[in-house]
N, C-alpha and C positions, 0 to 999 in steps of 0.2 A: 687366733684361729689361723693366721695369715703363716703364721711358723709351720703348721702343720700341712700346708698346702706346697712348702717350697719343694718338698721332694717329688712332687707331681707338675711344677709348672712347665717343663718342657714338653709333658705331655697334654698339658691344656693349650698350649701355643699351637703346636705342630696337629694336634688333634681338631682344633678349630679351623686350622686351614684345610685340612684334609676333608673336613664336613664341607667347606666351600666348593673344592674341587669336585666332590661326589654330586652336590647339587647342581653344579654347573654341566656335569655329565648326563643327568638327569632332565635338564632344560635342554640340551642339545639332543638328547633321544626323544624330544616332543611329549612327554610327561605332562599330564594335565597340572599346569601351576598350582593350582588351588590345592589338588591332592597331594602334590611334592611339597608345598608349604606346610598342609596339615601334618604331614610325617613327619616333616623336619622339627615341628614344633612338639609334637608328642615325644620325639627323640631328645631334643633339648629338656623338656620337662624330665624325662625319666632319668638324663643323666645329673641333672640338677639334684634329684632326689636320691639318688644313688650316691652323689658326693657328698652331699648333706649329712646322709646318716651313714653312712660305710666308710668314712675317712678315717676315723679312730680305729675301726678293725683292719682297715686295708695297711696302714702305718707298717705294721709287722710285716709285711708283703711288699714294699716300696719297691724293692730293687726288681722284684719279679715282675710285677706290675710295668713298671717303665718299660722292662726289656720287651714283654710281650705286645706292649701297646706301642713301643717304636716299631717292632717287627710288623705290627699289623698297618702303621701309616706305611712305612718303607713298602710293604706288598702291593697296598692300595695305591700308592703313588706310580709305581712300575706298571701296575695294571692299567691306570689311567693313563701313562705315556705309551703303552703298547696300544691301547685303543685310539688313539689319537693319529695314530702313524698313518694310515690308510687315509685321512682328511689331509694330512699334511703331505703326502705324494701327489695329490690331485693338482697342487700348486705348481708343481714341476712341470 
């Protein structure tokens, strides 16, 4: 089964990093940590189920999924950086 995930390895690594960034944004926005943690756990379980049962179907579309996932991670990263600019400007 590990060979099936090789095509999605980049999304797995960078997607997890992006999840950490989004949760940090939620924490800095003063979201209730229990709600944030609960929603994060629900998302992780959903992705686990999708990944477990959908991999055989998704292999056919690996190139498209990698492109769309990479684009989404890139856009969320840019959004995160733009959102942090006002906080950075306070230090100057």
